[in-house]
N, C-alpha and C positions, 0 to 999 in steps of 0.2 A: 493499542498503546496502553490501555488499562491493564493492571496486573490481573492475569487470568484471561486477558483478551487475546490480542494478536501478538505473535512472536515466532522465531526459528531459523537455522541456516547452516549451509556449508559456505563459509565466506571466502573460500579459495578464489572464487570468481572475482571478488572485489580486490584481490591482491594482484590481479592480472588485467590492468585496465586496457591493454592493447587488445585483448580478446573481446572487449565490449565496445570497441570504437564504433561510432556511428557510421553507417554505410554497410556494415556486415549484413544487415537485414533492412528491407525497405520500410523502416518504421514511419517515415513521413508520407508515404505514398498511399493515399486512400484507395486508388484504383485497384491495387493488388492486395490490400489488407483483408484479413479474415478474422473472425472471432476465434479466440483461443481459450483453452481450459488448462489451468495449472493444477497439478496434483503434487503435493509435497508435505512439508512439515513446518510447524510453528514451534519456536523455542523461546523461552523467557528465563532470565536469571536476575534475581535481586542479590546485590552484594552486601548491603547493610540495612539495618543493624543486625539482621539475621539472614543467613543464606536461605534462598528459596529458588528452586528451579523446576521447570517442567518442559515437556515436549509432547505435541499432539499432531496427528495427521490432519491435513486440511485439503480442501480444494477451493479454487476461486476461478472467476472468469476474467479475461482480459479482452475488453471490447473496443474495437475501433469505431468510436462514436460518430465520426463524420461519414465513414463508409456506410454505417448503418442508417444514417439519415437519408442517403441517396439510394441505398440498396437494402431496405429493411428485411428482405428475404434472407440475408446472410445470417440472421440470428435464428437459431433453431429453438431457443427458449421462448416461452410465453412472455410477452412484454406488456406490462400494465394490465394484466389479466391473470386469472387463476391458472395454476399449473403445478405439477410436481416440483419442477424447477422453474423459476421465473425471475425476470428483472423488472423492477418498477422505478420509473424516473423519480417519483416522489420520495424515494428513500435517500435522495441526494439534494444538496443545495437548500433552496428555500422551500422544498416540498412541492414544487409545481410539476406540470406534466411533461416538461422537456428539460432534462438535466443538462444536455449539451448547450442549450440556449443559455441556461444559468451560468455555465462556465464561461462561455463566450462573452456574456455581459460583464462578468466579474473581471475578466482580463481587460476588456475595453475600459472599464471604470478605473483600472490601475494603469492605463496608458500603454498596455501591451497589445500591439496591433500587428505583430509579425509572426503569430502562430498560424501560418497559412497551410500547414500540412495536417497530418492526422493528429487527433487527440484520443489517446488510449485511456481507458478506465480499468483499473485493477480493483476488484471488489468481490465480496461474497454475494452469490445469488440468494434469493429467497428459496427455502426448501419447505415444501408443504405449506407455503404461504407465510412463513415466518422468517425473519432475519434480524440479527443485531450486528452492526458493522462497526467494530472498534475504530478502524481506520480504512479509508479507501484512498487510492493514489490516482491522480490524473496526470498524464504525461503529455505535454503540449509540444509538438514538433513543428519545425519549418518544413517546407516542401522538399528541401534537400536532405531531410532525415535528421538534421541536427536538433538536439533537445533544447528548447528555449526556456521551458518552465515546468516545474512540478508543483502540483497542489496536493497537500496532505489534508484530507477531509476527516476530521476526528470527531467521534461521537462519544458521549459518556452515558452511563446508565440512568441519568436524570433527564434524558430527552433533549440535551443541549448539544450543539454542534459548533465547531470552530475550524477555520481553514488556515493552514500555514502555506503561504505562497513563497516558493523557493526559486530564486533567480541567480543568474551568473553574476560574478563580481563586476564592478564597474570597469568598462573597457574590454571585458570578455564577451565573446559573441554567443557562447553556448555553455550549457552544463555538460560536464563530461561524465559518462558512466563510470562509477566507481569512486568518484571524488566525494569528500565529506562536505555536507551542507549543514549549516547551523541556523537555529532559530531559538529565540528566547521562549521558554515555556510560560504561557499566559493563561492556560485553560485547565480546569480541574478534570482529571480523569480517574483518579484513584483516591480513596480515603486514607491510603497509606503513603501518600506522597504530597508534599507541599507544592504549591504553585510557585516555584522558584527554580533557578538554574536554566538549563538550555537543553535542546535536543540536538543530536547529531544524526543526520540522515545519510544513508548511502544506498545506491541502487545499481544493479547490474542486469543487463539483458544480453545474454551470451548465446551465440550460435556456434556449434561445434560438431565434429564428426561423431556419429553415434558409436563408432568403433573405438573411440578414445577412452577405453576403460569402462564403457557403459553397457557392454554386452550386445550392442546392436551391430548391424552390418556396416562395414567400413564404406564410406562414401555417402551414407544417408545422414542428412543434417538434422540435428535436434536443437531446440532452444531451451534455455533455462532462465528463469526470472528470480532475482534475489533482491530483497529489501531488508534493510537493517535500520533500527531506530534505537539510539542510546539516549538515556537521560543522565545528564551530568549536573551535579550541584557543586557547592563550594569545596567539598571534600574530594571531588573527582567523580568517576563513573559510579552510578547508583543502580540503574536498570539497563540490561542488554536484551533487546527484543528484535526478533527477525523472522522472516518467512522466506522459504525457498521452494521452488517447484519446477518440475519439468513441464514444458508447454506442449500441448497437442492441439490440433484443430478441434474446435467446439462443434461436435456433430451430435445427432440423436444417439448414436452408439456410444460415444465417449462420455456424454452427459449421463447416460443410463448406467454406465460402469461406475462413474463417480458416485451417483446416487445410491446404487446398490452397496457400494463399499462404505458409505457414510450417510445413511438415511436420516440421521438426526444431527447433521453438521451444525446448523445454525442454532438449534436448541442447545446443543452441546457447548457452543461458544458462551452463551449466557450462563449455563449451569457451571462451567469451569471457572468463570469469573467469580461467582459466589463461593465455589469450593476453595479456590486459592485465597480468597479474602478470609475465609474461616481458618485456613492454615496460617496465614499471617497473624491473625488475631491470637491464635493459640501460641504463636511464637513471641507474643507480646510486642509486636511492631506497633509503634504509637499510631493512634487514630487521629486523622486530621479533619477538622470540620470543613464542610464545603463552603468555599467563598462564592461571591457573586460572579457570574460569567463576565468576561471582558466586554467593555462597551462596544468595541468594534468586532465584527464577525470575522475579519481577516487580519492575520499578522503577516507582514511582508518582510522577507529576510533575503540577504544576499550572501553568496560565497565571498570570502573564504571563512572557514572556521577560525575563531580568534587564535592568534599565535600563542597565547598563554593557556590554551585549553589543555587540560590533562589528557594524556594518552593512555587508553586502557591497556 
């Protein structure tokens, strides 16, 4: 979410909510869940006061955390130890040894007790022991596959972290894939953006036939993950950020292909943040002093997006 951090997308998936209806894939079923690898692209566009845009290839992991608790052998990456590619629980939440327990405690503290299905984590792995994660997404499902809650876990380059907890509107049972979710911006992520305005989040996880324009054999099913984050202020849309990727099973072979294609993925994330900051400085985009972090580590927000929200 920081400029030069996470972004990218083919947003056609979000314009077809029926394609992403829950139940298309067993998202809430831990028994059949498997770890996934996403390979795709990050995009970012600043609209004011100077235009700035970029797109980069990325890969990420999508981990069924409850399935991994009961069946740790599902994860072919090193966990909490050294490896070419690895996942470390302390990179999330309060920095403890069990990231899933942190999420479950957070949900319980906010009175959310019906996430009884799978909890998926979309995040960058460590590459060669290093990672910076501008944002990770936690998707909390009920056992019937419905999406109960999304956590956007945001990090800035000052070592601070904040969580946006996104819930259905009052009276609604679930979050719908493709719908817009809003949260007030309360956390500093970029020296070129003030802590004001709001975010608009949209997510899609789509299953489709590989033969539908994808060059694959008809009848073979593929999955695609799309996340978009927009920053709006009093003047309307300011930043458009997104990531999209084709999903494949996370195996030793698929992780090796991803690593060979992008051996400096996570170092590149940090390098690009600073490179894009330099570009903005050269374009004379005003510098904003860093404020204190919010007093509360979690911002809770409900659908819908305000009716007066500008439409990009």
